[in-house]
N, C-alpha and C positions, 0 to 999 in steps of 0.2 A: 427870691424864689427860684429854684432850679426847675424850669418847666419840663425838662426831660424826665424828672421823677414822676410826672403826671401824664406822660404820653407813652403809649405801648412801645416797648422796646422792639417789638416785631415789625415796626415800621422802619425799614432800612433808610437811613439818611445819608446821602452821599456827601453833603457839605454840612455836617452836623454842628460845626463850631460857629457857623455864620447866623446872625440874627438880623435880618433886614428890617429897617424901620422906614424905608422909602424907596422909590424907584422912579426912573424916567428913561424913556427910550430904550437903549441897550444896556443900561446900568442899574444896579441895585446899590443901596446905601446902607451901611451900618452906622453906629455912633462915631466910628473913627476912620472908616475906609469906604471906598467905592470899588465895585467889582464889575468888570465887563461880563455880562450875563449871556452866554451862548447856550443856555438851557431853555430859555423862553417858556418857563413853566411846563417843561416836557412838551414843548411844541404848541402849547395853547396860546401863548402870547405872540401871535403871528404879526401883530402890528406894534410889538414892543410894549413896554410898560407905559400905561397912562397916555395912550395916543390922544391928542387933543380932540380929534373928531369923534372918537369913541366916548370920551369923557363928556363932551358937549351933548351928544345924543342921549346918553344915560341921564344926565342932569335934567334935560328937558322932559324925558319920560317920567322921572320921579315926581314931577309936578302934576302929572295927569293921573296915573294909577300904577301900582306896582305889580299886581297879580290878578288875573282873571282865569279861573280854572276852566280847562278845556271841556270838562264833563258837565259844565253848567251852562255855558254861553255859546252862542253861535261862533264867535271868534272875537277879535278886538283889533283896533286900527293898526297897532304896531306889528301885530302878527300878520295881518294882511299885507302890510308893506314888506315885511321880511319874506313872506311866501312868494310874492311877485318877483322879488330879487333872486331868490333861490331857483325858481323855475327858469329864469333867464340864463342861469349858469349851468343848467342841466344840458348834457350833450345831445339829447333828443326829446321830442315832445311826448314820447311814451312814458317818460318818468315825470308824471304830472301830479302825484299825490304825496303829501308829506305828513308824517306823524312825528310830532315833537316830543322829545324827552330831555333829560338833564345831563346825562353822561354817556360816554361811548359804550360802557358796559350795558347800560339800559338799552341802547340802540341794538347791540348784539343780541341780547335776550329777546327783544321784540322781533328782530329779523328771523330768529329761530322759530318763534311762535307763528309768525306770518307764513313762513315756508311750510311748516308742518300743517297748519290749519288749511291753507289753500290747496296743497297737493294731496292732503289726506295720507301722507306718508311720514315716517318717523326718523330716518337716519340722517345725520348731518356729517359731512366730510369737510375737514379742514386740512391745511398744508403744514407739514412739520416746520417748526420755527416761528409760527405765527403767534401773535398776541392779540387777544380780542376783548380783554377786560378782566375784572376781578370778582364779579358776582359769580355765584355757583354755575349758572348757565354759561356765562362767557368763559370761565375757567375751564369748563368741560371741553372746550374746543381750542384751548390755548396750549401751546407746546414750546414756547420760547425759552422757558426754564422751569425747574421744579420747585424753586423756593416759594412761589406763591401758591403751590398746590399740595405741599406736604401736610399730611395729617388731617385732611378734611374729607376724605372719601366716606361714602360713595358720592361721586359726581353724577352729572346728568348721564343717563344711559343712551345707547344707540348713537354714540359719537365715534368717529373713525378718523385716522390721520393718514394722509398720503405722505409717504416717507420722503419724497422730494418732488421737484417740479418737472417730472418727465412723464411722457405718455405711458411708458411701460409701468411705472409705479401706480398710476391711476387705473390702468387696465387690470392690474393684479388685484387692487383693492376692490374694484367693482365686480371682479370675477369670484373672489374668495371671501370677502368680508361684508360688503354692502351692495347688494344687487340693485341695479338701477330702479327696479320696480318698488324697492323699499327706501330709496334715497330721496329725501325732500330737498336737500340743498348742498351745494359746494360753496364754502366761504373762503375768501382769501384776502390777505393784505397785498396789494399790488407791489408795494415795497415794504418789506417787513422791518419795522422799527426796532422793537425790543430784541428781535432775533439777530440784529447786527447790521441793519440797513442793507438788506439783500433784496434785490429785485426779482420778482417771479417772471420767468421768461415768457415772451409773447407766444411762442409756439405751444407751450403747455396751456396757456390760458385760452387760446383759440380752440384747442382740442377739447378742453373742459366745457367751453361754451357750446361746442357742437354736441357733446354728450348730453348736456343739459337740455338743449333745444329738442333733441330727439326723444327724451325720456321724461318730460314733465318734471324736470329738476330745476329748482331755483338757483341761479348763479348770483352770489352775494359778494359785492365788492366792499370790503371794510376800508374806508378812506379816512378813518378817524385821525391817523397821524400823517399819512402821505397825501391827504387831500388839502383843500383850501390853499392852493397855489404853492404848497411847500416844495413840490418837485418841478415847478415851472409850468404847470397847467392846473386848471381848477381841480381836475380829478386825474390821478395818475393812470387809471385804466384806459383813459382816452388815448394815451400815448401808445397803447398796445392794441388799439383798434378792436376793442370788444364792447359788447353791450350787455351789461349785467341786468338781471331782473330786479334786483334790490341793491340800494346803496345805503351804507351807514356813514354818518359824518358826525364830527364833534370837534374838540380841541381848537384848532386855529380859526374856525368859523366864528368864534365868540370873543376873541381877544382876552381870554381869561375869565369871562363870565360863563357860568355853567349852562350850556345849551348843546343839544345833540339832536339827531333825527334819523328817521328811516324814510327813504324815498323809493317809491315804486310806481307801478301803473295803477290807474283807477280800476282797471279790470281785476287786478289782484287785490288791491286794498278794499274795494267795495264788495268783495265776495268772501269776506271773513265772517266768522260767527259774531253776532251782535254782542257788544260788551267786551270783546277780546282785547281791545286797545284802550288805554287810559293811563292816568297818573296825575297826581296833584299838581306838580310843578311844570309839566311839559308845556313849552311855549310861554314860559314866564315873560312878563312884559319887559322887565329890565334887561334880561338876557337877550330878548328879541331885539331891543333897541341897540344893544352892543353889537349883535350880529349884523344888523342892517348897516350900521356904520362901518363895520369891518369889511363887508363886501364892497362898499364904496371905496375904501382905502385900497383894497387888494385889486380892484379893477383899474387902478392907475397904470397906464402902459409903461411909464418909466419904472415903477416898482417891479412890474412883471418882467421887464427886460433885465433889471438888476438881479433878480433871483437867478436867472440863467447865467448871466455874465459873472456874477460874484461867486457862484458855485464853481464854475469852471476856473476862475481865478485862484480860488483856494486849492483846487485839485492840482493845477499846474505848478503851483508854488511848492507843493509838498510831495508830489508823486515820486520824485527821484531821490528823496532823502534815504540815506543808507539803512536806517533802522525800520523803515516802513515797508511792510510786505505788500499791502494793498490798500487802495482808497476806493471806497464805493460811494460815488457822489451822484445825486439826482437832485438838481436844483440846489436848494440850501438844506438838504437832508443828506448828511455825510457821515460815513463810518470809516474809521481809521484802524487798520489791523497792523500790529507790529510783528517783527520777526522773533521777538523774545517776550517774556512775561514782565513787561515794564509798564503796563497800562496804569495800574494804581499809583505807581511812583510819578508818572507824568501828570496824572490828574492832580496829585498833591502839590507838585512843583508849580503847576499852572495856578492853582489856588493861592499858593504862597506869593505869587506875583499878580494876584488880583484878577484872575481870569477863571471863570467857572464853565466847565463842560460836563457832559453826561457820559455814562458808560452804557454798553449794551452787550448782548451775547449771553449764553447760558452760564458763563462764569465771569461775567463782566469784563471780558477780555478785549473789548473794542472801545475806543473812544467814539462817542456820538456827538455830532454838532447839529444843533437845531437853533441857530441864531434867529433873532427877529427878522422877518422878511423886509423890514424897514432899516436894517443895519446899514451904516455908512462905510464906504471903502476905507476911510482912515481907521475905523474901528477894526475892520478885518485885518488891516496892516499891523495894528497893535498885537492882535492874536498871532499872526504869522511870524512876526519878528521874535516874539517871546517863545513861541512853540519851537521854532527852528533853533533858537539859542539854547533851549533846554536839551533838545536832542543832540546837538553838537557837543554839549558838555557831558 
């Protein structure tokens, strides 16, 4: 059976010849080969493949119950355990209420709903180059590329894009397109992943925070990809000394299990219209168990130090290579830009030598590295030696 005949061709597959049948740590296995996986499920496998603590926690939960719908019951033990752990990794006590969903796109959609319902305003502003998901609502505020948006208009109305992360661009937008009295939220990825691993500068975010505080506008931090210690702290926005009103999380918090969420203050979350929030699988017990174990693994001080040190190690090893124009590195979230259009060739040559990486950018012009946060130094050295050898040749 050729499975590709039964999967939509519109799903772009970067490594379409590979059929994994198993995985462990930083590696995936086919029938005949093993590959060093620096894609980590597009950043979802923060603890690598089949981390023993995650597997153990999930197996234990399977013996109790699998699913308790949030719209029927008060809560359930594993969700309570997870909630306590997430509250402990929040940067301030104001962020004290969590709504669980299953995907980052759902988190985005619900953040939009919350902001509009709470402020009684309509407009949503996002930053050019940001990616917020693939549902209609999330796509409406996404601008990392056009491939995922072509041919599906009309999208959500009352959405606006700040052309870049400068005060001047935001001022112009608020003056001529989306007046503060009509603006419900400004949403941003603190480090844009699909857009090319580009960090939004602190000066801009502090200014946006000031505008939001003065005009009853919700500041929404999309930490789906850059959160969960991917950049060397639990949440990247804390590195920029801002306090968003709403946070969305997903991907790395669940070690590959589908879980996401929206975090805000009880003042905001408990002043929404009754019935506004819900969803069948939000806070699923198995995914909650995986997330609980993931937080325990990521709270290891040795791992946290490695995220910072290994990221810097990769940067230092590559930054002076002749063909590289720029490396954008934040913890173990890394974008590599070349001086010439060789990205596709490099990705293919790496795969030929059993190393898998991602791409990013509106034309897939950057290599993106999202290795497991549990990766070992010897595995990084395998990548570096191979990558440098390919560039030299």
